[in-house]
DRENLO-338929 format. One line per field, with one value per residue (C-alpha): residue number from 1; residue in three letters; x, y, z. Coordinates in nm, 4 decimals. Example, Ala and Ser with C-alpha at 12.3 -4.5 7.8 and 13.67 -1.06 7.14 Angstrom:
n [1 2]
res [ALA SER]
X [1.2300 1.3670]
Y [-0.4500 -0.1060]
Z [0.7800 0.7140]
# end
This chain:
n [1 2 3 4 5 6 7 8 9 10 11 12 13 14 15 16 17 18 19 20 21 22 23 24 25 26 27 28 29 30 31 32 33 34 35 36 37 38 39 40 41 42 43 44 45 46 47 48 49 50 51 52 53 54 55 56 57 58 59 60 61 62 63 64 65 66 67 68 69 70 71 72 73 74 75 76 77 78 79 80 81 82 83 84 85 86 87 88 89 90 91 92 93 94 95 96 97 98 99 100 101 102 103 104 105 106 107 108 109 110 111 112 113 114 115 116 117 118 119 120 121 122 123 124 125 126 127 128 129 130 131 132 133 134 135 136 137 138 139 140 141 142 143 144 145 146 147 148 149 150 151 152 153 154 155 156 157 158 159 160 161 162 163 164 165 166 167 168 169 170 171 172 173 174 175 176 177 178 179 180 181 182 183 184 185 186 187 188 189 190 191 192 193 194 195 196 197 198 199 200 201 202 203 204 205 206 207 208 209 210 211 212 213 214 215 216 217 218 219 220 221 222 223 224 225 226 227 228 229 230 231 232 233 234 235 236 237 238 239 240 241 242 243 244 245 246 247 248 249 250 251 252 253 254 255 256 257 258 259 260 261 262 263 264 265 266 267 268 269 270 271 272 273 274 275 276 277 278 279 280 281 282 283 284 285 286 287 288 289 290 291 292 293 294 295 296 297 298 299 300 301 302 303 304 305 306 307 308 309 310 311 312 313 314 315 316 317 318 319 320 321 322 323 324 325 326 327 328 329 330 331 332 333 334 335 336 337 338 339 340 341 342 343 344 345 346 347 348 349 350 351 352 353 354 355 356 357 358 359 360 361 362 363 364 365 366 367 368 369 370 371 372 373 374 375 376 377 378 379 380 381 382 383 384 385 386 387 388 389 390 391 392 393 394]
res [UNK UNK UNK UNK UNK UNK UNK UNK UNK UNK UNK UNK UNK UNK UNK UNK UNK UNK UNK UNK UNK UNK UNK UNK UNK UNK UNK UNK UNK UNK UNK UNK UNK UNK UNK UNK UNK UNK UNK UNK UNK UNK UNK UNK UNK UNK UNK UNK UNK UNK UNK UNK UNK UNK UNK UNK UNK UNK UNK UNK UNK UNK UNK UNK UNK UNK UNK UNK UNK UNK UNK UNK UNK UNK UNK UNK UNK UNK UNK UNK UNK UNK UNK UNK UNK UNK UNK UNK UNK UNK UNK UNK UNK UNK UNK UNK UNK UNK UNK UNK UNK UNK UNK UNK UNK UNK UNK UNK UNK UNK UNK UNK UNK UNK UNK UNK UNK UNK UNK UNK UNK UNK UNK UNK UNK UNK UNK UNK UNK UNK UNK UNK UNK UNK UNK UNK UNK UNK UNK UNK UNK UNK UNK UNK UNK UNK UNK UNK UNK UNK UNK UNK UNK UNK UNK UNK UNK UNK UNK UNK UNK UNK UNK UNK UNK UNK UNK UNK UNK UNK UNK UNK UNK UNK UNK UNK UNK UNK UNK UNK UNK UNK UNK UNK UNK UNK UNK UNK UNK UNK UNK UNK UNK UNK UNK UNK UNK UNK UNK UNK UNK UNK UNK UNK UNK UNK UNK UNK UNK UNK UNK UNK UNK UNK UNK UNK UNK UNK UNK UNK UNK UNK UNK UNK UNK UNK UNK UNK UNK UNK UNK UNK UNK UNK UNK UNK UNK UNK UNK UNK UNK UNK UNK UNK UNK UNK UNK UNK UNK UNK UNK UNK UNK UNK UNK UNK UNK UNK UNK UNK UNK UNK UNK UNK UNK UNK UNK UNK UNK UNK UNK UNK UNK UNK UNK UNK UNK UNK UNK UNK UNK UNK UNK UNK UNK UNK UNK UNK UNK UNK UNK UNK UNK UNK UNK UNK UNK UNK UNK UNK UNK UNK UNK UNK UNK UNK UNK UNK UNK UNK UNK UNK UNK UNK UNK UNK UNK UNK UNK UNK UNK UNK UNK UNK UNK UNK UNK UNK UNK UNK UNK UNK UNK UNK UNK UNK UNK UNK UNK UNK UNK UNK UNK UNK UNK UNK UNK UNK UNK UNK UNK UNK UNK UNK UNK UNK UNK UNK UNK UNK UNK UNK UNK UNK UNK UNK UNK UNK UNK UNK UNK UNK UNK UNK UNK UNK UNK UNK UNK UNK UNK UNK UNK UNK UNK UNK UNK UNK UNK UNK UNK UNK UNK UNK]
X [-6.1361 -6.1480 -5.9691 -5.7129 -5.6353 -5.2806 -5.2379 -5.4238 -5.2132 -4.9189 -5.0018 -5.0581 -4.6996 -4.6211 -4.8569 -4.6615 -4.9150 -4.8151 -4.4890 -4.4756 -4.7162 -4.5146 -4.1895 -4.3919 -4.5101 -4.2276 -4.0575 -4.3277 -4.3104 -3.9690 -3.9897 -4.2544 -4.0763 -3.7417 -3.8879 -4.0508 -3.7372 -3.5392 -3.3033 -3.2946 -2.9416 -2.8629 -3.1700 -3.0743 -2.7634 -2.8959 -3.1854 -2.9376 -2.7448 -3.0123 -3.0136 -2.6043 -2.6039 -2.8721 -2.6734 -2.3361 -2.2081 -1.9815 -2.1326 -1.9087 -1.8421 -1.9305 -2.2392 -2.3842 -2.7420 -2.5925 -2.3290 -2.1452 -2.0832 -2.2039 -2.0386 -2.2584 -2.1977 -2.3188 -2.6294 -2.7694 -2.8568 -3.1162 -3.2343 -3.3224 -3.4915 -3.8281 -3.7740 -3.6175 -3.9144 -4.1562 -4.1898 -3.9682 -4.1923 -4.3218 -3.9762 -3.8273 -4.1506 -4.1519 -3.7507 -3.7826 -4.0358 -3.9493 -3.6461 -3.8509 -4.0574 -3.7691 -3.5971 -3.9301 -3.9662 -3.5757 -3.6209 -4.0098 -3.7971 -3.5525 -3.5743 -3.6641 -4.0101 -4.2835 -4.2064 -3.8067 -3.8692 -4.0633 -3.7899 -3.5349 -3.8171 -3.8459 -3.4737 -3.3230 -3.6184 -3.4303 -3.0967 -3.3934 -3.5298 -3.1707 -3.1288 -3.4957 -3.4226 -3.0694 -3.2564 -2.9932 -2.9443 -2.8192 -3.1558 -3.1422 -2.7510 -2.8762 -3.2087 -2.9536 -2.7516 -3.0352 -3.2189 -2.8582 -2.8723 -3.2211 -3.2166 -2.8748 -3.0952 -3.3688 -3.1418 -3.2489 -2.8713 -2.9587 -3.1810 -2.9286 -2.6391 -2.8792 -2.9295 -2.5671 -2.3873 -2.6718 -2.5528 -2.2049 -2.2243 -2.4545 -2.2615 -1.9818 -2.0669 -2.3281 -2.0029 -1.9872 -2.2818 -1.9899 -1.9260 -2.2293 -2.1171 -1.9701 -2.3223 -2.4742 -2.5652 -2.5382 -2.2242 -2.1222 -2.5009 -2.3527 -2.0199 -2.1635 -2.4602 -2.2759 -2.0433 -2.3880 -2.5217 -2.2026 -2.1504 -2.4803 -2.5300 -2.1938 -2.3025 -2.6659 -2.6059 -2.5398 -2.9125 -2.9661 -2.6112 -2.4170 -2.1984 -1.9659 -1.7008 -1.8624 -1.9959 -1.6241 -1.5078 -1.7600 -1.6357 -1.2840 -1.4054 -1.6451 -1.2978 -1.0905 -1.3712 -1.3971 -1.0077 -1.0917 -1.3299 -1.1683 -0.8833 -1.1176 -1.3136 -1.0433 -1.0967 -1.4406 -1.6766 -1.9728 -1.7923 -1.5617 -1.7991 -1.6092 -1.3554 -1.1439 -1.2252 -1.1917 -0.8272 -0.7948 -0.9328 -0.8312 -0.4357 -0.4596 -0.2238 -0.2543 0.0610 -0.0435 -0.2430 -0.5938 -0.4644 -0.3310 -0.6293 -0.8490 -0.6323 -0.6583 -1.0085 -1.0746 -0.8435 -1.1326 -1.3765 -1.2281 -1.1547 -1.5148 -1.4728 -1.2496 -1.5743 -1.7227 -1.9008 -2.1431 -2.2442 -2.5512 -2.6714 -2.9065 -2.8127 -2.4593 -2.5361 -2.7227 -2.4693 -2.2760 -2.5228 -2.4925 -2.0957 -2.0962 -2.3697 -2.0740 -1.8269 -1.9029 -1.9665 -1.7116 -1.4607 -1.5050 -1.3754 -1.7342 -1.9227 -2.1631 -2.4550 -2.7157 -2.4959 -2.6295 -2.9402 -2.7236 -2.5130 -2.8092 -3.0073 -2.6868 -2.6838 -3.0457 -2.9641 -2.6615 -2.8948 -3.1266 -2.8632 -2.6174 -2.5546 -2.3663 -2.4651 -2.3670 -2.7529 -2.7100 -2.3417 -2.5674 -2.8727 -2.6623 -2.4507 -2.7690 -2.9172 -2.6540 -2.5524 -2.9394 -2.8786 -2.5540 -2.6246 -2.9533 -2.9114 -2.5501 -2.5528 -2.9157 -3.0292 -3.0927 -2.7298 -2.6268 -2.4009 -2.1575 -2.1122 -2.1463 -1.8783 -1.5997 -1.6645 -1.8975 -1.7687 -1.4052 -1.3979 -1.6618 -1.8433 -2.1323 -1.8967 -1.7581 -2.0600 -2.1074 -1.6754 -1.7755 -2.0609 -1.8475 -1.5427 -1.8532 -1.9524 -1.5781 -1.5337 -1.9102 -1.8447 -1.5140 -1.5783 -1.9376 -2.1302 -2.4493 -2.6175 -2.5887 -2.9410 -3.0053 -3.1151 -3.0996 -3.2324 -3.3484 -3.7297 -3.9197]
Y [-0.2890 -0.3710 -0.1587 -0.2652 -0.1914 -0.1566 0.2106 0.2065 -0.1023 0.0963 0.4197 0.2032 0.0816 0.4433 0.4431 0.4087 0.1588 -0.1155 -0.0800 -0.1024 -0.4457 -0.5776 -0.5345 -0.6484 -0.9344 -1.0572 -1.0554 -1.2563 -1.5303 -1.5237 -1.6185 -1.8667 -2.0606 -2.0354 -2.1529 -2.4292 -2.6293 -2.5256 -2.2854 -2.0160 -2.0550 -1.6757 -1.6145 -1.9352 -1.7606 -1.4254 -1.6060 -1.7338 -1.4536 -1.3076 -1.6221 -1.6951 -1.3220 -1.3835 -1.7203 -1.5711 -1.8170 -1.6812 -1.4587 -1.5934 -1.9206 -2.2159 -2.3624 -2.7071 -2.5852 -2.3770 -2.4049 -2.0650 -1.7931 -1.4575 -1.1318 -0.8830 -0.6511 -0.7578 -0.5041 -0.7226 -0.9560 -0.6502 -0.5910 -0.9459 -1.0119 -0.9649 -1.2282 -1.4608 -1.5268 -1.5944 -1.9407 -1.9421 -1.9304 -1.5939 -1.4853 -1.5379 -1.3530 -1.0726 -1.0290 -1.0082 -0.7761 -0.5621 -0.5193 -0.4416 -0.1946 0.0020 0.0465 0.1572 0.3911 0.5593 0.5870 0.7737 1.0309 1.1294 1.5430 1.3846 1.3812 1.1599 0.9472 0.9929 0.7863 0.5002 0.5428 0.4342 0.2001 -0.0255 0.0033 -0.1365 -0.3828 -0.6985 -0.6473 -0.6279 -0.9329 -1.1140 -0.9754 -1.0718 -1.4704 -1.4627 -1.3211 -1.0229 -0.7004 -0.5338 -0.3883 -0.2354 -0.1118 0.0353 0.2467 0.3393 0.5350 0.6562 0.7673 0.9361 1.1729 1.2307 1.3127 1.5929 1.7226 1.8013 1.9126 1.6409 1.5512 1.4124 1.1375 1.0967 1.0316 0.7993 0.5420 0.6121 0.4858 0.2091 0.0877 0.1239 -0.1050 -0.3937 -0.3722 -0.1452 -0.0406 0.2594 0.4041 0.5766 0.8021 1.0472 1.1369 1.3405 1.5552 1.8258 1.8730 1.9400 2.2536 2.1091 2.0141 2.0538 1.8385 1.5848 1.5223 1.5135 1.3074 1.0889 1.1044 1.0134 0.7595 0.5555 0.5751 0.4459 0.1825 0.0443 -0.0090 -0.1316 -0.4834 -0.5124 -0.5013 -0.8552 -1.0108 -1.1712 -0.8263 -0.6151 -0.8447 -1.0463 -0.7695 -0.6364 -0.9808 -1.0669 -0.6573 -0.7956 -1.1563 -0.9469 -0.7572 -1.0764 -1.2441 -0.9341 -0.9814 -1.3820 -1.2913 -1.0644 -1.3450 -1.5916 -1.3352 -1.2706 -1.5875 -1.6736 -1.7258 -1.5730 -1.2669 -1.0083 -0.9299 -0.5712 -0.4015 -0.5319 -0.8725 -0.8145 -0.7415 -0.9874 -1.2690 -1.1922 -1.1133 -1.4368 -1.2851 -1.2291 -1.0860 -0.7580 -0.5905 -0.3977 -0.0781 -0.0219 0.0321 0.1791 0.4759 0.5714 0.5378 0.7407 0.9735 1.0230 0.9689 1.2869 1.4907 1.5917 1.7464 2.0657 2.1729 2.3547 2.5789 2.3260 2.1860 2.4244 2.2132 1.9796 1.7408 1.7370 1.6241 1.3237 1.2253 1.2657 0.9913 0.7859 0.7690 0.6477 0.3794 0.2646 0.2654 0.1060 -0.2017 -0.1658 -0.1098 -0.4496 -0.7606 -0.8774 -0.7575 -1.0436 -1.0134 -0.9280 -0.5749 -0.4717 -0.3465 -0.0179 -0.0125 -0.0429 0.2411 0.4762 0.3806 0.5700 0.8328 0.8925 0.9028 1.1322 1.3921 1.3958 1.7401 1.5712 1.6345 1.3707 1.1802 0.8791 0.7692 0.7924 0.6349 0.3059 0.3135 0.3127 0.0258 -0.2018 -0.1992 -0.3016 -0.5425 -0.7175 -0.7325 -0.8241 -1.1072 -1.1935 -1.4333 -1.5700 -1.8527 -1.7052 -1.7460 -2.1026 -2.2705 -2.3097 -1.8886 -1.8269 -2.0891 -1.9837 -1.6345 -1.3879 -1.5635 -1.5870 -1.2333 -1.1026 -0.9485 -0.8236 -0.5273 -0.4245 -0.1724 -0.0379 0.0089 0.2648 0.4304 0.4900 0.6386 0.8563 0.9709 1.0536 1.2684 1.4508 1.4996 1.6995 1.8879 1.9255 2.1981 2.1350 2.4541 2.4690 2.4258 2.0547 2.0823 1.6781 1.6340 1.2805 1.2165 0.9372]
Z [-2.9990 -2.6535 -2.3742 -2.1580 -1.7660 -1.8286 -1.7916 -1.5240 -1.3744 -1.4314 -1.2631 -0.9363 -1.0003 -0.9112 -0.5554 -0.2367 -0.0739 -0.3791 -0.3560 0.0176 0.0369 -0.2235 -0.0118 0.3443 0.0801 -0.0146 0.2718 0.4055 0.1363 0.1798 0.5621 0.5147 0.2231 0.3941 0.7474 0.5475 0.3721 0.6994 0.5478 0.7273 0.9251 0.9728 1.1439 1.3739 1.4481 1.5299 1.7356 1.9146 2.0098 2.2779 2.4961 2.4795 2.6281 2.8756 3.0180 2.9859 2.7136 2.4370 2.1382 1.8864 1.9524 1.6887 1.8072 1.7245 1.6418 1.3205 1.1234 1.1460 1.4463 1.5118 1.3868 1.5319 1.8455 2.1917 2.1438 1.8840 2.1227 2.2361 1.8970 1.8365 2.1991 2.1251 1.7880 1.9647 2.2171 1.9012 1.8023 1.4834 1.2271 1.3204 1.4206 1.0971 0.9202 1.1366 1.1308 0.7736 0.6957 1.0328 0.8722 0.5349 0.7152 0.8371 0.4828 0.3353 0.6162 0.5564 0.1926 0.2514 0.4802 0.1762 0.0748 -0.2875 -0.4948 -0.4726 -0.8295 -0.7450 -0.3996 -0.6133 -0.8753 -0.5486 -0.4085 -0.7505 -0.8474 -0.5182 -0.4908 -0.6401 -0.4127 -0.1307 -0.1971 -0.2333 0.1749 0.2453 0.1132 0.3387 0.6737 0.6366 0.8912 0.5525 0.4872 0.8370 0.8158 0.4787 0.6629 0.9449 0.7391 0.5275 0.8589 0.9809 0.6795 0.7282 1.0710 1.0307 0.7374 0.9494 1.2534 1.4358 1.5450 1.9102 1.7323 1.4231 1.6600 1.8514 1.5673 1.4154 1.7416 1.8189 1.4537 1.4714 1.8019 1.6353 1.3084 1.2455 0.8975 1.0043 1.1585 0.7947 0.9002 1.0124 0.6766 0.7065 0.9914 0.8118 0.6859 1.0079 1.1448 1.5068 1.5092 1.8480 1.9493 1.7061 1.8745 2.2122 2.1493 2.0249 2.2804 2.4896 2.3260 2.3017 2.6646 2.7217 2.4379 2.5792 2.9361 2.7898 2.7555 3.1419 3.2520 3.0792 3.1033 3.4044 3.4227 3.3014 3.3175 3.0840 2.8594 2.8393 2.7025 2.4591 2.3018 2.2803 2.1515 1.8870 1.7855 1.7225 1.5548 1.3058 1.2502 1.2017 0.9572 0.7831 0.6884 0.5750 0.3774 0.1776 -0.1001 0.0300 -0.2458 -0.0961 0.0444 -0.0714 -0.3362 -0.3644 -0.5121 -0.2663 -0.3782 -0.7011 -0.7010 -0.4524 -0.6459 -0.9846 -0.8711 -0.6795 -0.4299 -0.0332 -0.0188 0.0070 0.2509 0.1578 0.2629 -0.0344 -0.1891 0.1557 0.1360 -0.2387 -0.2272 0.1419 -0.0141 -0.3534 -0.0806 0.0951 -0.1986 -0.2342 0.1405 0.0307 -0.2464 0.0865 -0.1422 -0.2690 0.1054 0.0626 -0.2200 -0.1307 -0.4856 -0.3197 -0.0014 -0.1810 -0.3811 -0.0463 0.0416 -0.2616 -0.2247 0.1176 0.0178 -0.2577 -0.0478 0.2457 0.0496 -0.2415 0.0251 0.2889 0.2513 0.4336 0.1104 0.0233 -0.2137 0.0590 0.1237 -0.2538 -0.1400 -0.0037 -0.3499 -0.5697 -0.3192 -0.3974 -0.7626 -0.7745 -0.5637 -0.7962 -1.0971 -0.9497 -0.8045 -1.0274 -1.2529 -1.5450 -1.8895 -2.0253 -2.0062 -2.3005 -2.0410 -1.7110 -1.8519 -2.0173 -1.6959 -1.5068 -1.7121 -1.6964 -1.3230 -1.2463 -1.5066 -1.3681 -1.0485 -1.0420 -1.2280 -1.1864 -0.8814 -0.9626 -1.1875 -1.4614 -1.5350 -1.6499 -1.3614 -1.5814 -1.5968 -1.2643 -1.1704 -1.4076 -1.4762 -1.2113 -0.9496 -0.9795 -1.1449 -0.9347 -1.2101 -0.9931 -0.8593 -1.1973 -1.2826 -0.8962 -0.9489 -1.2499 -1.0785 -0.8278 -1.0083 -1.1694 -0.8008 -0.7047 -1.0593 -0.9801 -0.6641 -0.7261 -1.0855 -1.1170 -0.9824 -0.8404 -0.8441 -1.2266 -1.3755 -1.4317 -1.8345 -1.8256 -1.5028 -1.5006 -1.6037 -1.3994]
# end
């Protein structure tokens, strides 16, 4: 009987090199395809931010070269600067690959075994491709949150504060990194470092923009653009793919405030901090990381399909960290979440179902909400110091 190479191929899928090459290859492929067919509007918006900042134009106005407006902070102009100086085809490819490489690096730094990291890489891969396809910075947002956690774990709070504050000045989501404050063993360093970096990053754009007045005006415009965008997202088809959006779209009501959902969510989130005795367990801290990655998407009206790279990374970390003895429940929830989230908004689902079931009922978020409630329960009631007889075998 002829021998097969399938086992050898399977073993290569468990290698860092294979994952890295595949992640980068799909990033480059998406960049080239999007450039050739002319569908890279997000990158056009990003690319224009640096030129507008240097020229003293509004960063948040609508421009004829693209059919949307920028919603990132003025510091983002510095991040996109080197890419905007390249030809379009090179800029978009390197932009996607750069974001992808940063997330790959961040996952590689997590305090997990090699097999666990490989599991996270593959589990998040489908949603990574979704974000790559629309050139989204959400890939780096995920990386920033992960690296904040890692650096605090390594007692490098000065640099943890650096990337946390920089991320917040670019796009507000990374501010959730302050959730790891109570795990820091150098809390004062983290506090004062955050203040230092906040002042530095606030004034840094002065070096290449018309001046302080312009810079301040753009921070004000940024605030107003976010408020306006929040209102537009309420019933948007491609935004508010979240717990907030599920309730809003199913109810069809614009009369109530999202705070009726956000405040209870915050209370559930913060209850786990009362379990101080569990802080010393790495699995508890990893579960908090998973909690943060889920929360930031589920409780944001700006959540979109490309943001689910954060969610799926969080789901993978939940599965690896949970001390729950309900193995069958965990596995079924993991598989259902992967299937529903990965294919619900793709061409694999008939257009009729997407239009009349998945989109109006925000089906993509349902299993993620169940995972989030499971995380809340685990963090409030499970003993993370107990020996795991049902540790996930990867």
